[in-house]
C-alpha positions as CSV (number, residue, x, y, z in Angstrom):
1,M,14.4,-3.9,-46.5
2,R,13.5,-6.8,-44.3
3,T,16.7,-6.4,-42.4
4,R,15.9,-2.7,-41.6
5,I,12.4,-3.6,-40.4
6,A,13.8,-6.3,-38.1
7,L,16.4,-4.0,-36.7
8,V,13.9,-1.3,-36.2
9,A,11.6,-3.7,-34.3
10,I,14.5,-5.2,-32.2
11,A,16.3,-2.0,-31.3
12,P,13.7,-0.7,-28.8
13,I,13.5,-4.1,-27.1
14,A,17.3,-4.3,-26.8
15,C,17.3,-0.8,-25.3
16,I,14.7,-1.6,-22.8
17,T,16.4,-4.9,-21.9
18,I,19.8,-3.2,-21.5
19,S,18.4,-0.2,-19.5
20,T,16.5,-2.6,-17.2
21,M,19.4,-5.0,-16.7
22,A,22.2,-2.3,-16.3
23,P,21.2,-1.2,-12.7
24,V,20.9,-4.8,-11.7
25,A,24.3,-5.6,-13.0
26,D,25.8,-2.6,-11.3
27,A,24.0,-3.3,-8.0
28,Q,26.3,-6.1,-6.9
29,P,28.8,-7.3,-9.4
30,A,30.3,-10.7,-9.2
31,T,33.4,-10.6,-7.0
32,P,36.4,-12.9,-7.3
33,S,37.3,-14.9,-4.2
34,R,40.0,-17.3,-3.4
35,T,40.1,-20.2,-1.0
36,A,43.3,-21.8,0.3
37,G,44.9,-23.8,-2.5
38,A,41.9,-23.4,-4.9
39,A,41.7,-21.7,-8.2
40,L,40.0,-18.3,-8.7
41,Q,36.2,-18.6,-8.7
42,L,33.4,-16.1,-9.2
43,T,30.8,-15.7,-6.6
44,S,27.4,-14.3,-7.7
45,F,25.6,-11.5,-5.9
46,N,22.6,-13.9,-5.2
47,S,24.4,-16.9,-3.9
48,S,21.8,-18.1,-1.4
49,P,18.3,-19.3,-2.3
50,P,15.4,-17.1,-1.2
51,V,14.1,-17.9,2.3
52,A,10.3,-18.3,2.8
53,G,8.9,-15.0,4.2
54,S,12.0,-13.0,3.1
55,S,11.8,-10.0,0.8
56,I,11.0,-10.4,-2.9
57,D,13.9,-11.9,-4.9
58,L,15.3,-10.0,-7.8
59,T,13.8,-12.2,-10.5
60,T,10.3,-11.8,-9.1
61,A,10.8,-8.0,-8.8
62,L,11.8,-7.7,-12.4
63,V,8.9,-9.8,-13.7
64,T,6.2,-8.2,-11.6
65,G,7.6,-4.7,-11.6
66,T,7.7,-4.4,-7.8
67,S,10.7,-3.1,-5.9
68,A,13.0,-5.8,-4.4
69,G,13.1,-5.7,-0.6
70,V,9.7,-4.1,-0.1
71,K,7.3,-5.9,2.1
72,E,3.6,-5.2,2.2
73,V,2.2,-4.0,5.5
74,A,-1.3,-4.6,6.8
75,P,-3.3,-1.5,7.3
76,V,-3.5,-0.1,10.9
77,V,-6.9,-0.4,12.4
78,P,-7.5,1.8,15.5
79,P,-8.7,0.0,18.6
80,E,-12.3,0.3,19.7
81,P,-12.8,3.1,22.3
82,V,-12.9,1.9,25.9
83,I,-16.0,3.1,27.7
84,V,-15.1,4.0,31.3
85,D,-17.6,3.5,34.1
86,T,-17.9,6.8,35.8
87,V,-20.6,5.9,38.3
88,T,-19.6,6.4,42.0
89,P,-21.0,4.3,44.8
90,A,-23.1,7.2,46.0
91,Q,-24.6,7.8,42.6
92,R,-25.3,4.0,42.3
93,A,-27.1,4.0,45.6
94,A,-29.2,7.1,44.7
95,W,-30.2,5.6,41.3
96,N,-30.9,2.2,42.9
97,R,-33.7,4.0,44.9
98,V,-35.1,5.3,41.6
99,A,-35.0,1.8,40.1
100,M,-36.9,0.4,43.1
101,C,-39.7,2.9,42.5
102,E,-39.7,2.7,38.7
103,E,-39.4,-1.1,38.0
104,G,-39.2,-2.6,41.5
105,G,-35.4,-2.8,41.3
106,N,-35.5,-5.0,38.1
107,W,-32.7,-3.5,36.0
108,H,-33.7,-5.8,33.0
109,A,-37.3,-4.8,32.9
110,D,-38.3,-4.5,29.2
111,G,-41.6,-2.9,28.2
112,P,-42.9,-1.6,24.9
113,R,-42.2,2.0,25.7
114,F,-39.8,2.1,28.7
115,S,-36.8,-0.2,29.2
116,G,-34.3,-1.0,32.0
117,G,-34.4,-0.4,35.7
118,L,-34.8,3.3,35.4
119,G,-37.7,3.2,32.9
120,I,-35.8,5.2,30.2
121,S,-37.9,5.6,27.1
122,T,-36.6,4.1,23.8
123,V,-36.4,7.6,22.3
124,N,-34.4,9.0,25.2
125,W,-32.2,5.9,25.2
126,V,-31.2,6.7,21.6
127,I,-31.0,10.5,22.0
128,Y,-28.8,10.4,25.1
129,G,-26.2,7.9,23.7
130,G,-27.5,4.6,25.1
131,L,-26.8,2.8,21.8
132,Q,-23.1,2.9,22.6
133,Y,-23.9,0.4,25.3
134,A,-26.9,-1.7,24.1
135,P,-29.9,-1.5,21.7
136,R,-32.3,-1.0,24.7
137,G,-31.9,-0.1,28.3
138,A,-32.9,-3.6,29.5
139,L,-29.9,-5.0,27.7
140,A,-27.4,-2.6,29.3
141,T,-25.7,-3.0,32.7
142,P,-27.1,-1.0,35.6
143,D,-24.1,1.4,35.5
144,Q,-24.6,2.0,31.8
145,Q,-28.2,2.8,32.4
146,I,-27.2,5.2,35.2
147,M,-24.7,6.9,32.9
148,V,-27.4,7.5,30.3
149,A,-29.8,8.7,33.0
150,Q,-27.2,11.2,34.2
151,R,-27.1,12.7,30.7
152,I,-30.9,13.1,30.9
153,Q,-30.9,14.5,34.4
154,S,-27.6,15.0,36.2
155,N,-29.1,14.4,39.7
156,P,-31.4,11.5,40.5
157,P,-34.9,12.6,41.3
158,D,-36.1,12.8,44.9
159,Q,-37.9,9.5,45.5
160,H,-39.6,10.2,48.7
161,G,-42.9,9.0,47.4
162,C,-41.7,7.4,44.2
163,A,-42.6,10.3,41.9
164,S,-41.7,9.7,38.3
165,W,-38.8,11.6,37.0
């Protein structure tokens, strides 16, 4: 009775071991090789030690359940979008005149309600996409402020008397 229980318990383990080892044994069987004047010797399929950074060796693959020869790859992260400056020299000159009237030409003027050389309100800065450049207009470059101002109003206002825009 005890013998049957032992055989019943060992049989599944033996089947698992044989089915796991059979593909490995068939993968690269030992091959005989001869050297000049030497006797026949067996060469195993894994004759060289694993090299650091090489694929997973067979023993590790069997123990961990991973596939031999598979390397993990880092996830691909898309690059940050590049913001292209689209302000022409003529646009820059026109908006510089607005900045002279609004903030005396100080592109980094920072007030509680209006910010930057063009005096763009904080609400408009957010609504018209200024946050892609800086938290407030005063922290953005003059060209970035101009690009936001062009979204608000495509043409700079006529400043022949420094009227607010």
